[in-house]
Structure formats: structure tokens, C-alpha cells
C-alpha positions as CSV (number, residue, x, y, z in Angstrom):
1,M,115.1,123.4,126.8
2,A,117.7,123.1,129.5
3,P,120.6,120.7,128.6
4,I,120.6,117.2,130.1
5,R,123.9,115.7,131.0
6,V,124.5,112.4,129.2
7,Q,128.1,111.1,129.2
8,S,127.7,107.4,128.5
9,V,125.3,105.4,126.3
10,L,124.8,101.6,126.1
11,I,123.6,100.2,122.8
12,S,121.9,96.9,123.4
13,E,121.1,95.9,119.8
14,S,122.5,96.2,116.3
15,V,121.9,99.6,114.9
16,D,123.4,101.6,112.0
17,P,127.1,102.3,112.7
18,R,126.5,106.0,112.3
19,C,124.5,105.9,115.5
20,R,127.7,105.3,117.5
21,S,129.7,107.7,115.4
22,I,127.4,110.6,115.9
23,L,127.3,110.0,119.7
24,E,131.1,109.7,119.9
25,E,131.7,112.7,117.7
26,N,129.8,114.7,120.3
27,G,131.8,113.5,123.3
28,I,129.5,110.7,124.5
29,R,131.1,107.4,125.5
30,V,129.4,104.4,123.8
31,T,129.4,100.8,124.7
32,E,127.8,98.1,122.5
33,K,126.7,94.9,124.1
34,H,124.1,92.9,122.2
35,N,121.7,90.1,123.0
36,M,122.0,90.5,126.8
37,K,119.7,88.5,129.0
38,K,117.5,90.4,131.5
39,D,119.8,89.8,134.5
40,E,122.8,90.8,132.4
41,L,121.2,94.1,131.4
42,I,120.1,94.7,135.0
43,A,123.7,94.3,136.1
44,E,125.1,96.5,133.3
45,I,122.6,99.4,133.1
46,K,123.6,101.1,136.3
47,D,126.8,102.5,134.7
48,Y,125.1,104.4,131.9
49,D,123.2,107.7,131.4
50,G,121.5,106.5,128.1
51,L,120.2,103.3,126.6
52,V,119.6,102.7,122.9
53,V,117.4,99.8,121.9
54,R,115.4,98.5,118.9
55,S,112.5,96.1,119.5
56,A,114.1,93.0,120.9
57,T,115.3,94.5,124.2
58,K,112.5,94.5,126.8
59,V,113.1,97.5,129.0
60,T,111.0,96.3,132.0
61,S,110.4,98.1,135.3
62,D,113.1,95.8,136.9
63,I,115.7,97.1,134.5
64,I,114.5,100.7,134.9
65,N,114.7,100.5,138.7
66,A,118.2,99.1,138.5
67,A,119.3,102.1,136.3
68,S,120.6,104.5,138.9
69,N,122.0,107.0,136.4
70,L,119.7,106.5,133.4
71,K,118.3,109.7,131.9
72,I,117.2,108.7,128.4
73,I,115.9,105.5,126.7
74,G,116.2,105.9,122.9
75,R,114.1,103.5,120.8
76,A,115.6,103.3,117.2
77,G,112.2,102.8,115.7
78,T,108.6,103.9,116.2
79,G,106.8,101.5,118.7
80,V,107.7,101.7,122.3
81,D,105.6,98.8,123.6
82,N,108.9,97.0,124.6
83,V,109.6,99.9,127.0
84,D,107.8,100.3,130.3
85,V,107.1,104.0,129.7
86,D,105.1,104.4,133.0
87,A,108.0,103.1,135.1
88,A,110.5,105.3,133.2
89,T,108.2,108.3,133.7
90,K,107.9,107.7,137.4
91,K,111.7,107.7,137.6
92,G,112.2,110.8,135.6
93,I,113.7,109.1,132.5
94,I,112.9,110.4,129.1
95,V,111.7,107.9,126.5
96,M,112.0,108.9,122.9
97,N,111.5,107.1,119.6
98,T,112.4,108.0,116.0
99,P,108.9,108.9,114.6
100,S,109.8,109.3,110.9
101,G,112.6,106.7,110.5
102,N,110.6,103.8,109.2
103,T,107.6,105.8,107.7
104,I,108.3,105.0,104.0
105,S,109.3,101.4,104.6
106,A,106.2,100.6,106.7
107,A,104.0,102.4,104.2
108,E,105.5,100.5,101.2
109,L,105.0,97.1,102.9
110,T,101.4,98.0,103.7
111,C,100.8,98.8,100.0
112,A,102.6,95.6,99.0
113,L,100.2,93.5,101.3
114,I,97.2,95.3,99.9
115,M,98.3,94.5,96.3
116,S,99.1,90.9,97.3
117,L,95.6,90.4,98.7
118,S,94.0,91.8,95.6
119,R,95.8,89.4,93.2
120,H,96.8,86.4,95.4
121,V,100.4,86.9,94.5
122,P,102.1,84.9,97.3
123,Q,99.7,82.0,96.8
124,A,100.2,82.0,93.0
125,V,104.0,82.1,93.5
126,M,103.9,79.0,95.8
127,S,101.6,77.2,93.4
128,M,104.0,77.8,90.5
129,K,107.0,76.6,92.6
130,A,105.0,73.4,93.3
131,G,104.8,72.8,89.6
132,N,101.2,74.0,89.0
133,W,99.7,76.3,86.3
134,D,96.3,77.2,87.7
135,R,95.1,80.6,86.3
136,K,91.5,80.2,87.3
137,K,92.2,79.4,91.0
138,F,93.8,82.8,91.6
139,M,91.3,85.2,90.1
140,G,91.8,88.5,91.7
141,A,90.1,92.0,91.7
142,E,91.3,95.4,90.7
143,L,92.1,98.0,93.3
144,Y,90.8,100.7,91.0
145,G,87.6,102.2,92.4
146,K,87.8,100.3,95.6
147,V,87.5,101.9,99.0
148,L,90.5,101.9,101.4
149,G,89.8,102.7,105.1
150,I,92.8,104.0,107.0
151,V,92.6,103.9,110.8
152,G,95.3,106.2,112.0
153,L,96.3,109.2,109.8
154,G,99.7,109.9,111.1
155,R,102.9,109.8,109.0
156,I,102.5,106.2,107.8
157,G,98.7,106.3,107.2
158,K,99.1,109.4,105.1
159,E,101.9,107.9,103.0
160,V,99.8,104.8,102.4
161,A,96.9,107.0,101.3
162,S,99.1,108.9,98.8
163,R,100.4,105.7,97.2
164,M,97.1,103.8,97.0
165,Q,95.4,106.8,95.5
166,S,97.7,106.3,92.6
167,F,95.9,103.0,92.0
168,G,92.6,104.8,91.8
169,M,91.5,103.8,95.3
170,R,89.1,106.1,97.2
171,T,90.7,106.7,100.6
172,I,88.7,107.3,103.8
173,G,90.1,107.5,107.3
174,Y,89.7,108.0,111.0
175,D,92.0,109.7,113.5
176,P,91.0,111.4,116.7
177,I,94.0,113.8,116.6
178,T,94.6,114.7,112.9
179,P,92.5,117.7,112.0
180,P,90.0,117.1,109.2
181,E,91.6,119.7,106.9
182,V,95.0,117.8,107.2
183,A,93.3,114.5,106.2
184,T,91.6,116.2,103.3
185,S,94.8,117.8,102.1
186,W,96.2,114.2,101.7
187,G,93.1,113.2,99.7
188,V,91.5,111.3,102.6
189,E,87.9,111.7,103.6
190,P,87.8,112.0,107.4
191,M,84.9,110.3,109.2
192,S,84.0,108.3,112.4
193,L,84.7,104.6,112.7
194,E,81.0,103.9,112.6
195,Q,80.8,105.6,109.2
196,L,84.0,103.9,108.0
197,W,83.5,100.2,108.7
198,P,80.6,99.5,106.3
199,Q,82.2,101.4,103.4
200,C,85.5,99.7,103.1
201,D,86.8,97.0,100.7
202,Y,90.1,97.2,102.5
203,I,91.0,98.4,106.0
204,T,94.6,99.1,107.2
205,V,95.4,100.1,110.7
206,H,98.2,102.5,111.7
207,T,97.9,103.2,115.4
208,P,100.1,102.5,118.5
209,L,99.0,99.6,120.7
210,M,97.3,101.1,123.7
211,P,94.2,100.4,125.7
212,S,92.0,102.3,123.3
213,T,93.3,100.3,120.3
214,V,93.5,96.8,121.7
215,G,91.1,94.6,119.7
216,L,89.9,97.6,117.6
217,L,88.9,95.1,114.9
218,N,86.9,92.4,116.7
219,D,83.7,90.4,116.2
220,E,81.5,93.4,116.6
221,T,83.4,95.6,114.1
222,F,83.8,92.8,111.5
223,A,80.0,92.4,111.6
224,K,79.7,96.1,110.6
225,C,82.0,95.7,107.6
226,K,81.2,94.6,104.1
227,K,81.2,90.9,103.6
228,G,84.6,89.9,102.2
229,V,86.5,93.0,103.5
230,K,90.2,92.6,103.5
231,V,92.4,93.9,106.4
232,V,96.1,94.8,106.8
233,N,98.1,95.3,110.0
234,C,101.6,96.5,109.7
235,A,101.3,98.5,113.0
236,R,101.2,96.3,116.2
237,G,99.9,92.9,117.0
238,G,96.8,93.1,119.1
239,I,95.1,95.9,117.3
240,I,93.2,93.2,115.4
241,D,91.6,90.5,117.7
242,E,93.3,87.4,116.2
243,A,90.6,85.0,117.3
244,A,87.9,87.3,115.8
245,L,89.9,87.6,112.6
246,L,90.1,83.8,112.3
247,R,86.4,83.5,112.8
248,A,85.7,86.2,110.2
249,L,88.0,84.4,107.7
250,E,86.3,81.1,108.2
251,S,82.9,82.6,107.8
252,G,83.9,84.6,104.7
253,Q,83.0,87.9,106.5
254,C,86.7,88.8,106.0
255,G,88.0,87.9,102.6
256,G,91.7,88.1,103.4
257,A,94.3,89.5,105.8
258,G,97.8,90.9,105.4
259,L,99.7,90.6,108.7
260,D,103.2,91.8,109.5
261,V,102.6,91.8,113.2
262,F,101.2,89.4,115.8
263,I,100.2,89.4,119.5
264,E,103.0,86.9,120.1
265,E,106.1,87.0,117.9
266,P,106.9,84.6,116.5
267,P,103.3,83.2,116.8
268,K,103.1,79.7,118.4
269,D,99.5,79.4,117.2
270,R,99.8,79.0,113.4
271,S,96.1,79.1,112.6
272,L,96.3,82.6,111.0
273,V,99.7,82.1,109.3
274,N,98.5,78.8,107.7
275,H,95.1,80.1,106.6
276,P,94.9,80.1,102.8
277,N,93.6,83.7,102.7
278,V,96.3,85.2,104.9
279,V,99.5,86.7,103.7
280,S,102.0,87.1,106.5
281,C,105.5,88.4,107.2
282,P,107.8,88.2,110.2
283,H,107.5,91.8,111.3
284,L,109.3,93.3,108.3
285,G,107.8,96.8,108.4
286,A,111.0,98.6,109.3
287,S,113.3,95.9,107.7
288,T,114.9,97.9,105.0
289,K,118.5,99.2,104.8
290,E,117.2,102.8,104.5
291,A,114.8,102.6,107.5
292,Q,117.4,101.1,109.8
293,A,120.0,103.7,108.7
294,R,117.6,106.5,109.4
295,C,116.4,105.2,112.8
296,G,120.0,104.6,114.0
297,Q,121.1,108.1,112.9
298,D,118.0,109.8,114.1
299,I,118.1,108.5,117.6
300,A,121.7,109.5,118.0
301,Q,121.1,113.0,116.7
302,Q,118.0,113.3,118.9
303,I,120.1,112.4,122.0
304,V,122.8,114.9,121.0
305,D,120.2,117.6,120.5
306,M,118.8,116.9,123.9
307,V,122.2,117.1,125.5
308,N,122.8,120.4,123.8
309,G,119.5,121.9,124.9
310,K,118.0,121.9,121.4
311,N,114.6,120.7,120.2
312,L,113.4,117.5,121.8
313,V,112.0,115.3,119.0
314,G,110.2,112.0,119.5
315,A,109.6,112.4,123.2
316,V,107.0,109.9,124.5
317,S,107.1,110.4,128.3
318,C,105.9,114.0,128.0
319,S,105.5,114.6,131.8
320,V,109.2,114.0,132.3
321,F,110.6,116.7,130.1
322,R,108.1,119.4,131.2
323,G,110.6,120.1,134.0
324,H,113.5,120.3,131.5
325,M,111.9,122.3,128.7
326,Q,111.7,126.0,128.3
327,T,110.8,126.4,124.6
328,N,110.9,124.6,121.3
329,L,109.4,121.3,122.3
330,I,108.5,119.0,119.5
331,S,106.7,115.9,120.6
332,S,106.0,113.0,118.3
333,G,105.0,109.3,118.9
334,S,102.4,108.2,121.4
335,D,101.8,109.8,124.8
336,Q,100.2,106.8,126.6
337,Q,99.3,108.8,129.7
338,N,97.3,111.3,127.8
339,N,96.0,108.8,125.2
340,I,97.3,110.8,122.3
341,I,97.8,108.9,119.0
342,M,100.4,110.1,116.6
343,T,101.4,107.6,113.9
């Protein structure tokens, strides 16, 4: 891959200190300005070749159009729905994420929510804190022998499968990209969504948010599931139709939901959060010290490697770097233009 000249980088959110150190050790000037408003970022961005963000900074088309020198947008994390990838692509700006930085943390939280749903742990804790001792109210069910459906068999989905198999769960899954033999090597039975829905006791989703995944779990799909199915979403809000989920919870078609993400964050409508069969978190999937350290360090190293003409890891806007690359292209994440899912 031909080297790309990056001399200055703006970091707009708090990232691991090693991110800055790695960039500066490789001759890149770094400026940190956090919590900027949109107009402030528009005024600032014109001076930089690179921008590093987490999830709070919304890199809109207005910001991208104001970025006269920008060559790279680095997302210290997995999801890039806070970046207008299309606008960046049109302007020739590479967008990259850190595809493996939060894999373990997100997988562990997913497993924690599955276990919480099976034994009503959060509800029992709150009941105890309120001074109650109600053993009968919180009767749970074993995970052993139950069927876990995993939609999206990328990094996180496969790690979830590995962990839940340790509890004796049968893992089945769907992914349009992952070869069947890869799924099988992780102990997951690959199948179509139509085959998957009616078999599951639990369903967890691990896909990017894109047109093909918006409302993937909706009234129609809930109707195809076992009565009482439990669902978990630690991926992106919107993959599960929230209104449909509430209806399924009220009817008993869905027996419980573990939600780390919402369409609107924080959610103004508290109907799901306040539902007695919902366990919710404020988007904590990547909120571990280890994940944040990995993401900050990974994005810095990926930028340095790009500058030095080495492998391009985590590239999302594939059409941009085709003109730059010669060999050794490694692309991970989601290519929204080609509708490729890698999770």
C-alpha cells in the first residue's frame, strides 16, 4: 500500500493515553480537544490530516465538508454509525475502526445479560435492597440444554458462542458472510434465519446497524419465535424494533430482554427500561479498562501503519483506499456500500 501523508491528528474525545504517545513517537503532531460542539469542530477540523473519535463525536457531512486536509477518520471502537461514511468516501477520506478492541468486553457483557435473564439477578438484587426476601418470585431456569441463536458470527458472536457452550447451551447461528465451516469450527450450527427463529430459547444479535439489519427483530419475527423467547442486544440500537419488543413483552411472546443499546441514547421513552422483564445498561459493551486501552492503542497503531504503507486494518470505506493500496490489504468492520457484515 502506498504511504499516506498524515502530519497532524485531532483527538476529540478521551482515549487511552498510549494513543497519543504512539502517534507522537512516530512524528505525528497531536492535539486533544474534547467535548467540542458541532460548530467548534467545523472551525477546528480544517487544520488536521486525521481525526480520532469514540462514539460521542458525530462526524456529519458538514464536518467532513469543512475538513479541507482530512485524510483519515479513526474510530476507537467498532461501530461507525456516528460517522457519515458515505460523505467521507465521496471526499476520499479513509474511515477505519478497531475491529477487535472491544470483542472480549462486549462478549462478556452479552453473556452476563443472558445469565441475568435466566435467573432474574438484577430484579432479585433490587428486591433485597428494598428489604424483601422473596425466593418464589424469582424462580429462574437453567441455561443447560437451552438453545442460543446468534445472529452475526463475527468476532463477538463467536466469543459469545464459546462462552455459552461452557454452560451447556446449544449454539445455532446465522451470518451471510461467515463460511459454514468457520461457524462449525466454533461449535455453532449455521442455518438460515427462518430456521433459527423457532428453535431459540435465547437470541443475541451481533451485527452492524445498516439498512438490512434495521428492525431485524420485529412483530413478524417475534411471531416466528418460541413463546417466551429471551433476546439480548449489545450491538446497536435499532436492530430490534423497540415498539415490537414492548408488544412482545406485554403479550408474553418475549419472556425478557437484555438491552445495552437503544435507538435513542439515553432513551427518553422509558417504557422498555421500566419493564419488569427488561435488564438494561447504559451502553456498557466497551466500557472496560482493557477494551478502552486496546481501542486507543489499536487506532493509533493502525494510523501509523497506514502512514508507513503497511497493512491497512479496520478500513470501512473500502472504495477510498483501492487507489492507495498495492498489496496486503486487510479490511475488517462493515462496508456499508457493499452490504458486507463483519462483526
